[in-house]
C-alpha positions as CSV (number, residue, x, y, z in Angstrom):
1,M,0.6,-2.6,20.8
2,I,0.1,-1.9,17.2
3,Y,3.3,-1.6,14.8
4,W,2.8,1.2,12.3
5,A,4.3,1.7,8.7
6,R,3.9,4.4,6.0
7,A,4.7,4.8,2.6
8,K,4.2,8.3,1.2
9,F,4.1,9.4,-2.2
10,V,3.8,6.3,-4.1
11,R,2.9,6.6,-7.7
12,F,-0.4,4.3,-7.6
13,S,-4.0,5.7,-7.4
14,P,-5.4,5.2,-3.9
15,Y,-8.0,3.2,-5.3
16,K,-5.6,0.8,-7.1
17,V,-3.5,0.9,-3.2
18,K,-7.1,-0.1,-2.0
19,R,-8.0,-2.9,-4.2
20,V,-4.6,-4.8,-2.9
21,L,-4.9,-3.7,1.0
22,N,-8.6,-5.0,1.2
23,V,-7.2,-8.5,0.6
24,I,-4.6,-8.7,3.1
25,R,-6.7,-6.7,5.6
26,G,-7.4,-9.1,8.6
27,K,-5.4,-11.9,7.6
28,N,-2.0,-13.1,9.5
29,V,1.6,-11.6,7.9
30,E,2.6,-14.7,6.7
31,E,-0.4,-15.4,4.7
32,A,-0.3,-11.4,3.3
33,F,3.4,-11.9,2.0
34,F,1.7,-15.4,0.2
35,L,-1.2,-13.4,-0.9
36,L,0.9,-10.2,-2.1
37,S,3.4,-12.4,-4.0
38,T,0.8,-14.1,-5.9
39,L,-1.3,-11.3,-6.8
40,K,-0.4,-10.1,-10.6
41,V,-1.4,-6.0,-10.1
42,R,1.3,-3.7,-9.7
43,P,0.5,-1.9,-6.3
44,A,1.3,-5.9,-4.0
45,R,4.6,-4.6,-4.5
46,E,5.0,-1.5,-2.5
47,V,2.6,-3.3,-0.2
48,S,4.7,-5.3,0.3
49,K,7.2,-3.5,1.1
50,V,5.4,-1.3,3.7
51,L,4.0,-4.5,5.3
52,K,7.9,-5.8,5.5
53,S,8.6,-2.2,7.0
54,A,6.3,-3.1,10.0
55,L,7.0,-6.3,10.5
56,S,10.7,-5.0,11.3
57,N,9.1,-1.9,13.3
58,S,8.2,-4.5,15.4
59,G,11.0,-6.4,16.6
60,R,9.7,-9.5,15.7
61,T,11.2,-10.6,12.3
62,S,11.1,-14.1,13.2
63,T,7.8,-14.1,14.0
64,P,5.4,-13.3,11.2
65,Q,3.4,-16.2,12.2
66,T,1.9,-14.6,15.6
67,M,1.2,-11.3,13.9
68,K,-1.9,-9.7,11.9
69,V,-2.4,-7.4,9.8
70,S,-4.9,-5.4,11.7
71,L,-5.1,-2.1,9.7
72,A,-4.6,-1.2,6.1
73,Y,-5.5,2.0,4.4
74,A,-4.5,4.4,1.5
75,G,-5.3,7.6,1.9
76,K,-5.1,10.5,-1.1
77,G,-1.7,11.9,-1.9
78,P,-1.3,15.2,-3.9
79,Y,-1.8,15.0,-8.0
80,L,1.0,15.6,-10.0
81,R,-0.5,17.8,-12.9
82,R,0.5,17.4,-16.5
83,V,-0.9,18.7,-20.0
84,R,-1.5,16.9,-23.1
85,P,-1.8,18.6,-26.5
86,R,-4.2,18.8,-28.5
87,A,-5.6,20.0,-31.7
88,F,-5.5,23.8,-32.7
89,G,-2.5,24.7,-30.6
90,R,-5.2,23.8,-27.2
91,A,-4.0,21.6,-24.2
92,D,-5.8,19.4,-21.9
93,V,-4.8,19.1,-18.0
94,Y,-4.4,15.3,-16.7
95,T,-3.5,14.2,-13.4
96,R,-1.0,11.4,-12.2
97,K,-2.5,10.2,-9.0
98,M,-0.5,9.8,-5.4
99,A,-1.3,7.5,-2.6
100,H,-0.1,7.3,1.3
101,I,-0.1,3.7,2.7
102,N,-0.7,2.9,6.0
103,I,-0.6,-0.4,7.2
104,G,-0.5,-1.7,11.3
105,I,-0.1,-5.4,12.3
106,E,-0.6,-6.5,16.1
107,E,0.1,-9.7,17.7
108,L,-2.5,-12.4,17.6
109,K,-4.7,-13.2,20.6
């Protein structure tokens, strides 16, 4: 059985979150926590929170070594549209991207 956890509206671009999720996908949960603690990118902390939530959803918090990260993906969330003032009274619109992080863990076979 796959145990899921989801974090929606995370203030990182999906591309940056996917780089972190590619590192932990298919790994043991205990190894994934170690890898996330050693990564020097900011989305690793949010992914670690979601992984901890998936582990607690499984009800087996004492045995993370018997679980593996089976599915991990990030989807595109809504954009925050912002305005940057430019020369001659003009304005440029830029976007702040958000992501939805989904992680599924299951028992090792």
